[in-house]
C-alpha positions in Angstrom: -56.5 4.7 4.5 -57.0 7.9 2.6 -56.4 8.2 -1.1 -53.6 10.6 -0.4 -51.8 8.1 1.9 -52.3 5.3 -0.6 -50.8 7.4 -3.4 -47.9 8.3 -1.1 -47.2 4.6 -0.5 -47.4 3.9 -4.3 -45.0 6.7 -5.1 -42.6 5.5 -2.4 -42.6 2.0 -3.8 -42.1 3.1 -7.4 -40.3 6.4 -7.8 -37.0 6.6 -9.5 -36.5 10.3 -8.7 -33.7 10.7 -6.1 -35.2 14.0 -4.9 -38.6 12.4 -4.2 -36.9 9.5 -2.5 -35.0 11.9 -0.2 -38.2 13.7 0.6 -40.0 10.5 1.4 -37.1 9.4 3.6 -37.9 12.3 5.9 -41.5 11.3 6.3 -42.6 10.7 9.9 -44.8 7.8 8.9 -43.0 4.5 9.3 -45.3 3.0 6.6 -44.1 5.5 4.0 -40.5 4.6 4.8 -41.3 0.9 4.7 -42.8 1.4 1.3 -39.7 3.3 0.2 -37.5 0.5 1.5 -39.3 -1.9 -1.0 -38.5 0.3 -4.0 -36.1 -1.5 -6.3 -34.8 1.8 -7.7 -33.6 3.2 -4.4 -30.4 5.1 -4.7 -27.5 3.8 -2.4 -27.6 6.9 -0.1 -31.2 6.3 0.7 -30.6 2.6 1.2 -27.8 3.4 3.7 -30.0 5.8 5.6 -32.9 3.3 5.7 -30.6 0.6 7.0 -30.3 2.8 10.2 -34.0 3.5 10.6 -35.2 3.2 14.1 -38.1 0.9 13.1 -37.2 -2.8 12.5 -40.0 -3.2 10.0 -38.4 -0.6 7.7 -35.0 -2.4 7.9 -36.8 -5.8 7.4 -38.4 -4.6 4.2 -35.1 -3.0 3.1 -33.3 -6.4 3.6 -35.7 -8.0 1.1 -34.9 -5.4 -1.6 -33.1 -7.2 -4.4 -31.3 -4.0 -5.4 -29.3 -3.6 -2.2 -25.8 -2.4 -2.7 -23.0 -4.5 -1.0 -22.2 -1.9 1.7 -25.8 -1.9 2.9 -26.0 -5.7 2.7 -22.9 -5.8 5.0 -24.4 -3.4 7.4 -27.8 -5.2 7.6 -25.9 -8.5 8.2 -24.9 -7.1 11.5 -28.3 -5.8 12.5 -29.4 -6.5 16.1 -32.8 -7.6 14.9 -32.7 -11.3 13.9 -35.6 -10.9 11.5 -33.6 -8.3 9.5 -30.8 -10.8 9.1 -33.2 -13.6 8.3 -34.9 -11.6 5.5 -31.5 -10.5 4.2 -30.4 -14.2 4.1 -33.3 -14.8 1.6 -32.3 -11.9 -0.6 -31.5 -13.3 -4.1 -28.8 -10.7 -4.8 -26.9 -11.5 -1.6 -23.2 -11.1 -2.2 -20.9 -14.1 -1.3 -19.1 -12.2 1.4 -22.4 -11.6 3.3 -23.5 -15.2 2.6 -20.4 -16.4 4.4 -21.0 -14.1 7.3 -24.7 -15.1 7.6 -23.7 -18.8 7.4 -22.1 -18.3 10.8 -24.9 -16.4 12.4 -25.6 -17.6 15.9 -29.3 -17.9 15.2 -30.2 -21.1 13.4 -33.2 -19.4 11.8 -30.9 -17.1 9.8 -28.9 -20.0 8.6 -32.0 -22.0 7.7 -33.3 -19.2 5.5 -29.9 -18.7 3.9 -29.8 -22.5 3.1 -32.8 -22.0 0.8 -31.4 -19.0 -1.0 -31.1 -19.9 -4.7 -28.0 -17.6 -5.2 -26.0 -19.5 -2.5 -22.4 -20.0 -3.7 -21.0 -23.5 -3.5 -18.5 -22.6 -0.8 -21.4 -21.6 1.5 -23.5 -24.6 0.5 -20.6 -26.8 1.7 -20.4 -24.9 5.0 -24.1 -25.2 5.6 -24.0 -28.9 4.7 -21.7 -29.2 7.8 -24.0 -27.1 10.0 -24.7 -28.4 13.5 -28.4 -27.7 13.2 -30.5 -30.4 11.4 -33.0 -28.0 9.9 -30.3 -26.0 8.2 -29.2 -29.2 6.4 -32.9 -30.1 5.7 -33.5 -26.7 4.1 -30.3 -27.0 2.1 -31.9 -30.0 0.3 -34.7 -27.6 -1.1 -32.2 -25.2 -2.7 -32.7 -25.3 -6.4 -29.1 -24.3 -7.0 -27.5 -27.0 -4.8 -24.4 -28.3 -6.5 -24.6 -31.9 -7.6 -21.7 -33.0 -5.3 -23.5 -31.8 -2.2 -26.9 -33.1 -3.4 -25.4 -36.5 -3.8 -23.8 -36.5 -0.4 -27.1 -35.5 1.1 -28.9 -38.3 -0.6 -26.3 -40.7 0.6 -26.9 -39.5 4.2 -30.6 -40.0 3.8 -31.8 -36.4 3.5 -35.0 -35.8 1.7 -36.0 -32.7 -0.2 -39.1 -32.0 1.9 -38.2 -30.3 5.2 -40.8 -30.1 8.1 -41.3 -26.4 7.4 -41.5 -25.0 3.9 -39.3 -22.1 2.8 -41.7 -19.3 2.1 -43.1 -16.0 3.4 -45.9 -17.5 5.5 -45.8 -15.8 8.9 -47.5 -18.6 10.6 -44.8 -21.0 9.4 -42.2 -18.5 10.5 -43.7 -18.5 14.1 -43.6 -22.3 14.1 -40.0 -22.3 12.9 -39.1 -19.7 15.5 -40.5 -21.9 18.3 -38.7 -25.0 16.8 -35.2 -23.5 16.7 -35.3 -21.3 19.8 
């Protein structure tokens, strides 16, 4: 990687200047836009445009951005790419409306990652506690914000707080999880 390219990635990840963000949005290099998607200071208009990027990786990185505005969260929650929805489910700034929507996602992997989200509202915790998929309930036990009422019910039903797969960014574990819930 050239020094110029590296600098461009750093600028994309950190700039607060809307004009520079708009310029970087037009860059043909997917990796520049991916770096831009990670920027916590992205203006809403740039977020919205990146949420429609042709490359899934750009949208996946955007879904992780803790500064996503509600409209972009809603749009990404309907993305065709399951990994976009899965990364969004882990976003700590996920609004309750999107939490509710993702708690009904047809793909168990999205619900599993949502279950570990520390910002999960009690209503969605209760819904996930009733989920048909065992691993969703297992991951819910690891949620540090689990309301005492649900934690007690889970203990009474014999759930432990150590699921078979840990809730983290490890891609190897993600592949194991994918195979397990497919």
